[in-house]
BALUMVEX-129178 format. One record per residue (C-alpha): residue number from 0; y, x, z. Coordinates in Angstrom, 2 decimals. Layout:
% residues N
<node><k>NUM</k><v>Y</v><u>X</u><w>Z</w></node>
...
END
This chain:
% residues 324
<node><k>0</k><v>86.45</v><u>201.18</u><w>123.67</w></node>
<node><k>1</k><v>88.87</v><u>202.56</u><w>121.11</w></node>
<node><k>2</k><v>92.44</v><u>201.34</u><w>121.74</w></node>
<node><k>3</k><v>94.52</v><u>199.76</u><w>119.01</w></node>
<node><k>4</k><v>96.74</v><u>202.86</u><w>118.89</w></node>
<node><k>5</k><v>93.70</v><u>205.13</u><w>118.52</w></node>
<node><k>6</k><v>92.35</v><u>202.85</u><w>115.79</w></node>
<node><k>7</k><v>95.54</v><u>203.27</u><w>113.77</w></node>
<node><k>8</k><v>95.35</v><u>207.04</u><w>114.12</w></node>
<node><k>9</k><v>91.93</v><u>206.95</u><w>112.47</w></node>
<node><k>10</k><v>93.52</v><u>205.56</u><w>109.30</w></node>
<node><k>11</k><v>94.82</v><u>208.48</u><w>107.21</w></node>
<node><k>12</k><v>96.50</v><u>208.72</u><w>103.81</w></node>
<node><k>13</k><v>93.17</v><u>209.17</u><w>102.04</w></node>
<node><k>14</k><v>91.97</v><u>205.85</u><w>103.46</w></node>
<node><k>15</k><v>95.13</v><u>204.04</u><w>102.31</w></node>
<node><k>16</k><v>94.82</v><u>205.61</u><w>98.85</w></node>
<node><k>17</k><v>91.18</v><u>204.49</u><w>98.74</w></node>
<node><k>18</k><v>92.22</v><u>200.95</u><w>99.67</w></node>
<node><k>19</k><v>94.73</v><u>200.91</u><w>96.79</w></node>
<node><k>20</k><v>92.00</v><u>202.10</u><w>94.42</w></node>
<node><k>21</k><v>89.78</v><u>199.18</u><w>95.51</w></node>
<node><k>22</k><v>92.59</v><u>196.70</u><w>94.72</w></node>
<node><k>23</k><v>93.15</v><u>198.37</u><w>91.34</w></node>
<node><k>24</k><v>89.45</v><u>198.02</u><w>90.54</w></node>
<node><k>25</k><v>88.58</v><u>194.63</u><w>92.07</w></node>
<node><k>26</k><v>91.92</v><u>192.89</u><w>92.43</w></node>
<node><k>27</k><v>93.52</v><u>191.45</u><w>95.57</w></node>
<node><k>28</k><v>90.89</v><u>190.29</u><w>98.09</w></node>
<node><k>29</k><v>90.53</v><u>186.55</u><w>98.66</w></node>
<node><k>30</k><v>92.92</v><u>185.17</u><w>101.24</w></node>
<node><k>31</k><v>95.84</v><u>187.55</u><w>100.60</w></node>
<node><k>32</k><v>99.08</v><u>186.33</u><w>99.03</w></node>
<node><k>33</k><v>100.32</v><u>187.76</u><w>95.73</w></node>
<node><k>34</k><v>103.87</v><u>187.86</u><w>97.15</w></node>
<node><k>35</k><v>103.49</v><u>188.84</u><w>100.82</w></node>
<node><k>36</k><v>106.38</v><u>189.51</u><w>103.19</w></node>
<node><k>37</k><v>105.93</v><u>193.30</u><w>103.10</w></node>
<node><k>38</k><v>104.46</v><u>195.62</u><w>100.49</w></node>
<node><k>39</k><v>103.44</v><u>199.29</u><w>100.48</w></node>
<node><k>40</k><v>104.17</v><u>201.79</u><w>97.71</w></node>
<node><k>41</k><v>100.98</v><u>203.75</u><w>97.00</w></node>
<node><k>42</k><v>101.20</v><u>206.13</u><w>94.07</w></node>
<node><k>43</k><v>104.10</v><u>204.26</u><w>92.50</w></node>
<node><k>44</k><v>102.54</v><u>200.78</u><w>92.69</w></node>
<node><k>45</k><v>103.22</v><u>198.09</u><w>95.29</w></node>
<node><k>46</k><v>100.43</v><u>196.50</u><w>97.35</w></node>
<node><k>47</k><v>100.22</v><u>193.81</u><w>100.03</w></node>
<node><k>48</k><v>100.58</v><u>195.48</u><w>103.44</w></node>
<node><k>49</k><v>97.94</v><u>193.20</u><w>105.02</w></node>
<node><k>50</k><v>95.49</v><u>193.85</u><w>102.18</w></node>
<node><k>51</k><v>96.01</v><u>197.62</u><w>102.34</w></node>
<node><k>52</k><v>95.52</v><u>197.66</u><w>106.13</w></node>
<node><k>53</k><v>92.38</v><u>195.51</u><w>105.92</w></node>
<node><k>54</k><v>90.76</v><u>197.57</u><w>103.18</w></node>
<node><k>55</k><v>91.77</v><u>200.92</u><w>104.74</w></node>
<node><k>56</k><v>90.18</v><u>199.81</u><w>108.02</w></node>
<node><k>57</k><v>87.02</v><u>198.83</u><w>106.10</w></node>
<node><k>58</k><v>86.92</v><u>202.33</u><w>104.60</w></node>
<node><k>59</k><v>87.17</v><u>203.88</u><w>108.08</w></node>
<node><k>60</k><v>84.59</v><u>201.45</u><w>109.52</w></node>
<node><k>61</k><v>86.99</v><u>199.46</u><w>111.71</w></node>
<node><k>62</k><v>85.50</v><u>196.15</u><w>110.60</w></node>
<node><k>63</k><v>86.91</v><u>194.17</u><w>113.53</w></node>
<node><k>64</k><v>90.46</v><u>195.20</u><w>112.62</w></node>
<node><k>65</k><v>89.85</v><u>194.54</u><w>108.95</w></node>
<node><k>66</k><v>88.68</v><u>191.00</u><w>109.64</w></node>
<node><k>67</k><v>91.41</v><u>190.12</u><w>112.16</w></node>
<node><k>68</k><v>94.67</v><u>188.36</u><w>111.39</w></node>
<node><k>69</k><v>97.44</v><u>190.74</u><w>112.37</w></node>
<node><k>70</k><v>99.93</v><u>189.13</u><w>114.74</w></node>
<node><k>71</k><v>103.64</v><u>189.95</u><w>114.75</w></node>
<node><k>72</k><v>103.38</v><u>192.90</u><w>117.14</w></node>
<node><k>73</k><v>100.41</v><u>194.47</u><w>115.38</w></node>
<node><k>74</k><v>101.95</v><u>193.80</u><w>111.96</w></node>
<node><k>75</k><v>105.08</v><u>195.76</u><w>112.91</w></node>
<node><k>76</k><v>102.94</v><u>198.50</u><w>114.46</w></node>
<node><k>77</k><v>101.04</v><u>198.97</u><w>111.18</w></node>
<node><k>78</k><v>104.34</v><u>199.10</u><w>109.31</w></node>
<node><k>79</k><v>105.45</v><u>201.96</u><w>111.56</w></node>
<node><k>80</k><v>102.12</v><u>203.74</u><w>111.13</w></node>
<node><k>81</k><v>102.26</v><u>203.54</u><w>107.33</w></node>
<node><k>82</k><v>105.80</v><u>204.90</u><w>107.40</w></node>
<node><k>83</k><v>104.62</v><u>207.79</u><w>109.58</w></node>
<node><k>84</k><v>101.99</v><u>208.51</u><w>106.94</w></node>
<node><k>85</k><v>104.81</v><u>208.85</u><w>104.42</w></node>
<node><k>86</k><v>104.60</v><u>205.52</u><w>102.57</w></node>
<node><k>87</k><v>107.59</v><u>203.43</u><w>101.53</w></node>
<node><k>88</k><v>107.66</v><u>199.76</u><w>102.50</w></node>
<node><k>89</k><v>109.70</v><u>196.96</u><w>101.00</w></node>
<node><k>90</k><v>110.04</v><u>193.22</u><w>100.77</w></node>
<node><k>91</k><v>108.80</v><u>191.93</u><w>97.41</w></node>
<node><k>92</k><v>111.48</v><u>189.24</u><w>97.03</w></node>
<node><k>93</k><v>114.85</v><u>188.47</u><w>98.48</w></node>
<node><k>94</k><v>114.87</v><u>185.41</u><w>100.70</w></node>
<node><k>95</k><v>118.30</v><u>183.82</u><w>100.93</w></node>
<node><k>96</k><v>117.57</v><u>182.29</u><w>104.32</w></node>
<node><k>97</k><v>117.16</v><u>185.78</u><w>105.80</w></node>
<node><k>98</k><v>119.97</v><u>188.19</u><w>106.57</w></node>
<node><k>99</k><v>120.58</v><u>191.66</u><w>105.16</w></node>
<node><k>100</k><v>117.61</v><u>193.89</u><w>105.98</w></node>
<node><k>101</k><v>117.29</v><u>197.65</u><w>106.13</w></node>
<node><k>102</k><v>114.54</v><u>197.28</u><w>103.52</w></node>
<node><k>103</k><v>115.63</v><u>195.64</u><w>100.28</w></node>
<node><k>104</k><v>113.42</v><u>194.26</u><w>97.51</w></node>
<node><k>105</k><v>111.37</v><u>196.54</u><w>95.30</w></node>
<node><k>106</k><v>110.25</v><u>193.66</u><w>93.10</w></node>
<node><k>107</k><v>111.10</v><u>190.00</u><w>92.66</w></node>
<node><k>108</k><v>108.88</v><u>186.98</u><w>92.20</w></node>
<node><k>109</k><v>109.09</v><u>184.98</u><w>88.99</w></node>
<node><k>110</k><v>110.97</v><u>182.06</u><w>90.56</w></node>
<node><k>111</k><v>113.73</v><u>184.31</u><w>91.88</w></node>
<node><k>112</k><v>114.08</v><u>186.13</u><w>88.55</w></node>
<node><k>113</k><v>114.32</v><u>182.81</u><w>86.72</w></node>
<node><k>114</k><v>117.04</v><u>181.63</u><w>89.11</w></node>
<node><k>115</k><v>119.14</v><u>184.77</u><w>88.48</w></node>
<node><k>116</k><v>118.68</v><u>184.42</u><w>84.70</w></node>
<node><k>117</k><v>119.73</v><u>180.78</u><w>84.81</w></node>
<node><k>118</k><v>122.87</v><u>181.59</u><w>86.81</w></node>
<node><k>119</k><v>123.64</v><u>184.66</u><w>84.71</w></node>
<node><k>120</k><v>126.49</v><u>183.25</u><w>82.56</w></node>
<node><k>121</k><v>128.28</v><u>181.84</u><w>85.62</w></node>
<node><k>122</k><v>127.94</v><u>184.87</u><w>87.92</w></node>
<node><k>123</k><v>131.16</v><u>186.80</u><w>88.73</w></node>
<node><k>124</k><v>131.70</v><u>190.20</u><w>87.18</w></node>
<node><k>125</k><v>131.13</v><u>193.20</u><w>89.45</w></node>
<node><k>126</k><v>131.36</v><u>196.97</u><w>89.16</w></node>
<node><k>127</k><v>127.63</v><u>197.43</u><w>89.75</w></node>
<node><k>128</k><v>124.73</v><u>195.63</u><w>88.09</w></node>
<node><k>129</k><v>120.96</v><u>195.61</u><w>88.73</w></node>
<node><k>130</k><v>118.21</v><u>195.21</u><w>86.16</w></node>
<node><k>131</k><v>115.99</v><u>192.24</u><w>86.91</w></node>
<node><k>132</k><v>113.34</v><u>190.86</u><w>84.60</w></node>
<node><k>133</k><v>114.96</v><u>191.58</u><w>81.25</w></node>
<node><k>134</k><v>118.66</v><u>191.93</u><w>81.94</w></node>
<node><k>135</k><v>121.42</v><u>193.36</u><w>84.12</w></node>
<node><k>136</k><v>123.07</v><u>191.07</u><w>86.68</w></node>
<node><k>137</k><v>125.82</v><u>191.53</u><w>89.32</w></node>
<node><k>138</k><v>124.42</v><u>193.56</u><w>92.22</w></node>
<node><k>139</k><v>125.67</v><u>191.37</u><w>95.07</w></node>
<node><k>140</k><v>124.15</v><u>188.27</u><w>93.49</w></node>
<node><k>141</k><v>120.78</v><u>189.94</u><w>92.98</w></node>
<node><k>142</k><v>120.74</v><u>191.23</u><w>96.55</w></node>
<node><k>143</k><v>121.92</v><u>187.91</u><w>97.96</w></node>
<node><k>144</k><v>125.04</v><u>189.37</u><w>99.57</w></node>
<node><k>145</k><v>128.21</v><u>187.36</u><w>100.23</w></node>
<node><k>146</k><v>131.13</v><u>188.19</u><w>97.87</w></node>
<node><k>147</k><v>133.09</v><u>189.83</u><w>100.67</w></node>
<node><k>148</k><v>130.25</v><u>192.14</u><w>101.75</w></node>
<node><k>149</k><v>130.61</v><u>195.80</u><w>100.80</w></node>
<node><k>150</k><v>127.77</v><u>197.19</u><w>98.73</w></node>
<node><k>151</k><v>128.10</v><u>200.68</u><w>100.18</w></node>
<node><k>152</k><v>126.12</v><u>199.83</u><w>103.33</w></node>
<node><k>153</k><v>123.11</v><u>198.59</u><w>101.35</w></node>
<node><k>154</k><v>123.13</v><u>200.88</u><w>98.28</w></node>
<node><k>155</k><v>121.02</v><u>203.62</u><w>99.85</w></node>
<node><k>156</k><v>118.25</v><u>201.19</u><w>100.81</w></node>
<node><k>157</k><v>118.43</v><u>199.46</u><w>97.42</w></node>
<node><k>158</k><v>118.17</v><u>202.78</u><w>95.60</w></node>
<node><k>159</k><v>115.28</v><u>203.84</u><w>97.82</w></node>
<node><k>160</k><v>113.60</v><u>200.64</u><w>96.64</w></node>
<node><k>161</k><v>113.98</v><u>202.05</u><w>93.10</w></node>
<node><k>162</k><v>116.13</v><u>199.22</u><w>91.84</w></node>
<node><k>163</k><v>117.62</v><u>200.07</u><w>88.46</w></node>
<node><k>164</k><v>121.41</v><u>200.18</u><w>88.82</w></node>
<node><k>165</k><v>124.04</v><u>200.62</u><w>86.18</w></node>
<node><k>166</k><v>127.82</v><u>200.44</u><w>86.14</w></node>
<node><k>167</k><v>129.19</v><u>197.36</u><w>84.41</w></node>
<node><k>168</k><v>130.97</v><u>197.94</u><w>81.11</w></node>
<node><k>169</k><v>134.70</v><u>198.36</u><w>81.59</w></node>
<node><k>170</k><v>136.95</v><u>196.68</u><w>78.97</w></node>
<node><k>171</k><v>139.66</v><u>199.24</u><w>79.77</w></node>
<node><k>172</k><v>137.39</v><u>202.08</u><w>78.64</w></node>
<node><k>173</k><v>136.75</v><u>200.30</u><w>75.33</w></node>
<node><k>174</k><v>140.51</v><u>200.03</u><w>74.72</w></node>
<node><k>175</k><v>141.02</v><u>203.71</u><w>75.57</w></node>
<node><k>176</k><v>138.29</v><u>204.65</u><w>73.08</w></node>
<node><k>177</k><v>140.06</v><u>202.64</u><w>70.39</w></node>
<node><k>178</k><v>143.22</v><u>204.60</u><w>71.10</w></node>
<node><k>179</k><v>141.38</v><u>207.89</u><w>70.73</w></node>
<node><k>180</k><v>139.73</v><u>206.76</u><w>67.49</w></node>
<node><k>181</k><v>143.06</v><u>205.69</u><w>65.98</w></node>
<node><k>182</k><v>144.07</v><u>209.29</u><w>65.36</w></node>
<node><k>183</k><v>147.69</v><u>208.51</u><w>66.23</w></node>
<node><k>184</k><v>147.85</v><u>210.27</u><w>69.60</w></node>
<node><k>185</k><v>149.35</v><u>213.67</u><w>70.22</w></node>
<node><k>186</k><v>147.17</v><u>216.36</u><w>71.76</w></node>
<node><k>187</k><v>148.81</v><u>215.83</u><w>75.13</w></node>
<node><k>188</k><v>148.30</v><u>212.05</u><w>74.91</w></node>
<node><k>189</k><v>144.66</v><u>212.53</u><w>73.96</w></node>
<node><k>190</k><v>144.12</v><u>214.65</u><w>77.07</w></node>
<node><k>191</k><v>145.75</v><u>211.99</u><w>79.23</w></node>
<node><k>192</k><v>143.60</v><u>209.23</u><w>77.72</w></node>
<node><k>193</k><v>140.44</v><u>211.32</u><w>78.14</w></node>
<node><k>194</k><v>141.37</v><u>211.82</u><w>81.80</w></node>
<node><k>195</k><v>141.53</v><u>208.06</u><w>82.33</w></node>
<node><k>196</k><v>138.14</v><u>207.26</u><w>80.77</w></node>
<node><k>197</k><v>135.69</v><u>206.26</u><w>83.47</w></node>
<node><k>198</k><v>138.32</v><u>206.00</u><w>86.19</w></node>
<node><k>199</k><v>138.07</v><u>202.21</u><w>86.50</w></node>
<node><k>200</k><v>134.72</v><u>200.59</u><w>87.27</w></node>
<node><k>201</k><v>132.90</v><u>203.92</u><w>87.08</w></node>
<node><k>202</k><v>135.08</v><u>205.38</u><w>89.83</w></node>
<node><k>203</k><v>134.88</v><u>202.18</u><w>91.92</w></node>
<node><k>204</k><v>131.08</v><u>202.23</u><w>91.68</w></node>
<node><k>205</k><v>130.94</v><u>205.88</u><w>92.79</w></node>
<node><k>206</k><v>133.25</v><u>205.05</u><w>95.70</w></node>
<node><k>207</k><v>130.84</v><u>202.27</u><w>96.68</w></node>
<node><k>208</k><v>127.89</v><u>204.59</u><w>96.39</w></node>
<node><k>209</k><v>129.27</v><u>207.67</u><w>98.16</w></node>
<node><k>210</k><v>132.46</v><u>206.64</u><w>99.94</w></node>
<node><k>211</k><v>133.69</v><u>210.25</u><w>99.95</w></node>
<node><k>212</k><v>133.72</v><u>213.45</u><w>97.91</w></node>
<node><k>213</k><v>130.09</v><u>214.35</u><w>97.22</w></node>
<node><k>214</k><v>130.80</v><u>217.96</u><w>98.23</w></node>
<node><k>215</k><v>133.59</v><u>218.09</u><w>100.82</w></node>
<node><k>216</k><v>133.29</v><u>214.64</u><w>102.39</w></node>
<node><k>217</k><v>137.00</v><u>213.91</u><w>101.87</w></node>
<node><k>218</k><v>137.53</v><u>210.13</u><w>102.05</w></node>
<node><k>219</k><v>141.14</v><u>209.81</u><w>100.80</w></node>
<node><k>220</k><v>140.79</v><u>207.65</u><w>97.64</w></node>
<node><k>221</k><v>144.02</v><u>208.97</u><w>96.11</w></node>
<node><k>222</k><v>142.56</v><u>212.47</u><w>95.67</w></node>
<node><k>223</k><v>139.08</v><u>211.44</u><w>94.50</w></node>
<node><k>224</k><v>138.05</v><u>211.54</u><w>90.84</w></node>
<node><k>225</k><v>135.00</v><u>210.14</u><w>89.06</w></node>
<node><k>226</k><v>133.40</v><u>212.99</u><w>87.13</w></node>
<node><k>227</k><v>130.86</v><u>212.29</u><w>84.39</w></node>
<node><k>228</k><v>128.29</v><u>215.08</u><w>84.65</w></node>
<node><k>229</k><v>127.27</v><u>214.64</u><w>81.01</w></node>
<node><k>230</k><v>130.68</v><u>214.11</u><w>79.44</w></node>
<node><k>231</k><v>131.79</v><u>210.75</u><w>78.07</w></node>
<node><k>232</k><v>132.40</v><u>212.27</u><w>74.61</w></node>
<node><k>233</k><v>128.89</v><u>213.77</u><w>74.57</w></node>
<node><k>234</k><v>127.27</v><u>210.36</u><w>75.20</w></node>
<node><k>235</k><v>127.98</v><u>208.89</u><w>71.75</w></node>
<node><k>236</k><v>124.24</v><u>208.87</u><w>70.94</w></node>
<node><k>237</k><v>123.25</v><u>207.74</u><w>74.44</w></node>
<node><k>238</k><v>125.99</v><u>205.27</u><w>75.49</w></node>
<node><k>239</k><v>123.84</v><u>204.02</u><w>78.39</w></node>
<node><k>240</k><v>124.49</v><u>207.38</u><w>80.09</w></node>
<node><k>241</k><v>128.16</v><u>206.41</u><w>80.40</w></node>
<node><k>242</k><v>127.09</v><u>203.53</u><w>82.69</w></node>
<node><k>243</k><v>124.48</v><u>205.49</u><w>84.63</w></node>
<node><k>244</k><v>125.35</v><u>205.91</u><w>88.31</w></node>
<node><k>245</k><v>123.33</v><u>209.14</u><w>88.36</w></node>
<node><k>246</k><v>125.63</v><u>210.58</u><w>85.70</w></node>
<node><k>247</k><v>128.56</v><u>210.63</u><w>88.11</w></node>
<node><k>248</k><v>129.94</v><u>212.74</u><w>90.93</w></node>
<node><k>249</k><v>132.85</v><u>211.72</u><w>93.15</w></node>
<node><k>250</k><v>134.94</v><u>214.87</u><w>93.56</w></node>
<node><k>251</k><v>138.34</v><u>215.81</u><w>94.92</w></node>
<node><k>252</k><v>140.86</v><u>216.57</u><w>92.19</w></node>
<node><k>253</k><v>140.54</v><u>220.37</u><w>92.54</w></node>
<node><k>254</k><v>136.72</v><u>220.27</u><w>92.39</w></node>
<node><k>255</k><v>136.87</v><u>217.90</u><w>89.40</w></node>
<node><k>256</k><v>139.19</v><u>220.33</u><w>87.59</w></node>
<node><k>257</k><v>136.73</v><u>223.16</u><w>88.27</w></node>
<node><k>258</k><v>133.63</v><u>221.14</u><w>87.35</w></node>
<node><k>259</k><v>134.77</v><u>219.94</u><w>83.92</w></node>
<node><k>260</k><v>134.98</v><u>223.44</u><w>82.31</w></node>
<node><k>261</k><v>132.03</v><u>224.78</u><w>84.30</w></node>
<node><k>262</k><v>133.87</v><u>227.00</u><w>86.77</w></node>
<node><k>263</k><v>131.57</v><u>225.33</u><w>89.26</w></node>
<node><k>264</k><v>128.24</v><u>223.62</u><w>88.61</w></node>
<node><k>265</k><v>125.28</v><u>222.47</u><w>90.67</w></node>
<node><k>266</k><v>121.65</v><u>223.55</u><w>90.75</w></node>
<node><k>267</k><v>118.77</v><u>221.06</u><w>90.84</w></node>
<node><k>268</k><v>118.75</v><u>221.11</u><w>94.65</w></node>
<node><k>269</k><v>122.50</v><u>220.44</u><w>94.83</w></node>
<node><k>270</k><v>123.60</v><u>224.03</u><w>95.54</w></node>
<node><k>271</k><v>127.02</v><u>224.81</u><w>94.10</w></node>
<node><k>272</k><v>127.03</v><u>227.58</u><w>91.49</w></node>
<node><k>273</k><v>130.23</v><u>229.58</u><w>91.03</w></node>
<node><k>274</k><v>131.40</v><u>231.08</u><w>87.76</w></node>
<node><k>275</k><v>131.99</v><u>234.84</u><w>87.74</w></node>
<node><k>276</k><v>135.42</v><u>233.98</u><w>86.35</w></node>
<node><k>277</k><v>136.48</v><u>232.90</u><w>89.85</w></node>
<node><k>278</k><v>137.66</v><u>235.94</u><w>91.80</w></node>
<node><k>279</k><v>137.45</v><u>236.25</u><w>95.56</w></node>
<node><k>280</k><v>141.18</v><u>235.50</u><w>95.73</w></node>
<node><k>281</k><v>140.74</v><u>232.41</u><w>93.51</w></node>
<node><k>282</k><v>137.93</v><u>231.09</u><w>95.65</w></node>
<node><k>283</k><v>139.87</v><u>231.63</u><w>98.85</w></node>
<node><k>284</k><v>142.95</v><u>229.89</u><w>97.46</w></node>
<node><k>285</k><v>140.86</v><u>226.95</u><w>96.24</w></node>
<node><k>286</k><v>138.86</v><u>226.67</u><w>99.47</w></node>
<node><k>287</k><v>135.59</v><u>227.41</u><w>97.63</w></node>
<node><k>288</k><v>132.87</v><u>229.30</u><w>99.47</w></node>
<node><k>289</k><v>129.30</v><u>230.32</u><w>98.71</w></node>
<node><k>290</k><v>126.78</v><u>227.92</u><w>100.21</w></node>
<node><k>291</k><v>128.73</v><u>224.76</u><w>99.39</w></node>
<node><k>292</k><v>126.49</v><u>222.01</u><w>98.04</w></node>
<node><k>293</k><v>126.22</v><u>218.33</u><w>97.22</w></node>
<node><k>294</k><v>125.92</v><u>216.15</u><w>100.31</w></node>
<node><k>295</k><v>122.92</v><u>214.38</u><w>98.77</w></node>
<node><k>296</k><v>119.73</v><u>215.62</u><w>97.09</w></node>
<node><k>297</k><v>120.04</v><u>214.97</u><w>93.34</w></node>
<node><k>298</k><v>117.54</v><u>212.49</u><w>91.91</w></node>
<node><k>299</k><v>115.31</v><u>213.57</u><w>89.02</w></node>
<node><k>300</k><v>117.61</v><u>211.76</u><w>86.59</w></node>
<node><k>301</k><v>120.70</v><u>213.40</u><w>88.06</w></node>
<node><k>302</k><v>119.01</v><u>216.80</u><w>87.84</w></node>
<node><k>303</k><v>118.64</v><u>216.24</u><w>84.09</w></node>
<node><k>304</k><v>122.37</v><u>215.55</u><w>83.77</w></node>
<node><k>305</k><v>123.24</v><u>218.59</u><w>85.89</w></node>
<node><k>306</k><v>121.07</v><u>220.75</u><w>83.62</w></node>
<node><k>307</k><v>122.98</v><u>219.46</u><w>80.58</w></node>
<node><k>308</k><v>126.26</v><u>220.35</u><w>82.26</w></node>
<node><k>309</k><v>125.05</v><u>223.90</u><w>82.99</w></node>
<node><k>310</k><v>123.83</v><u>224.30</u><w>79.42</w></node>
<node><k>311</k><v>127.12</v><u>223.03</u><w>77.99</w></node>
<node><k>312</k><v>129.35</v><u>225.28</u><w>80.04</w></node>
<node><k>313</k><v>127.20</v><u>228.44</u><w>79.67</w></node>
<node><k>314</k><v>128.88</v><u>229.92</u><w>82.73</w></node>
<node><k>315</k><v>126.29</v><u>229.13</u><w>85.39</w></node>
<node><k>316</k><v>123.51</v><u>231.53</u><w>84.43</w></node>
<node><k>317</k><v>124.19</v><u>233.87</u><w>87.32</w></node>
<node><k>318</k><v>123.28</v><u>233.05</u><w>90.90</w></node>
<node><k>319</k><v>126.05</v><u>232.89</u><w>93.51</w></node>
<node><k>320</k><v>124.83</v><u>236.16</u><w>94.97</w></node>
<node><k>321</k><v>124.96</v><u>237.87</u><w>91.58</w></node>
<node><k>322</k><v>128.60</v><u>236.94</u><w>91.10</w></node>
<node><k>323</k><v>129.71</v><u>237.69</u><w>94.66</w></node>
END
């Protein structure tokens, strides 16, 4: 007799993909909830874990497994197996009675979305907001976290769940823009004001996301700067980019000073590119070496911003080796 472990090994990615195709064609089988406890991401769409397992087992010919009701132990075992196959799993809705989980919601049911919308005007302002069913709302409220809980511990899981984050608008930035538009500032004052744009909520949000310099790992807040990859002034036609978490890097002051004019830049895979203008002596004095890179893999959206930065500065067309 085939053991339960051996039965799971018979279910491959092609069988799971086939199960998702059946649901797409025929709908969710009778007896499965529309909002189950766990869901599986197959090809960018979310499906009931129990339904996917049942249909995948049918495809393989494991009819006994397909028709059984998975108990707690088996349910967790199938979760592990699907993860081993490379699928992402998430809870479809946040349940306030449950604690903080390593897997955060990838979607919300209608009742939860309506509750957040209803509370919207009374919710406290935060540095980070999440899009939910037609609007942006404070991140902690959406995730069901207590006000004193740090977001940094849960951001990675929430972003893996493809929640749409943005940085809340900062009234201080609006006032600084008014100052710049007034035309009354000296050149030196304009530079100082430009240096302060995005250093309020934008910087706080990047600190919550990364907690340290995204290159060196330095954690001293006093020396960390929030760098817009696609500059604030270049976002006049796309103001949403100013609030995009992916349009920011948290850098130490020296790296920020190098990044702004393009003396350093980053490739799509996060590798640091060095301008030929930096001599060996300059690099040594600044603590810059070939092979330095971002401590995270840039998302597709961040790659687009990094490409804009390279195009703007025009100094990153040579590889590090070419300029060594």
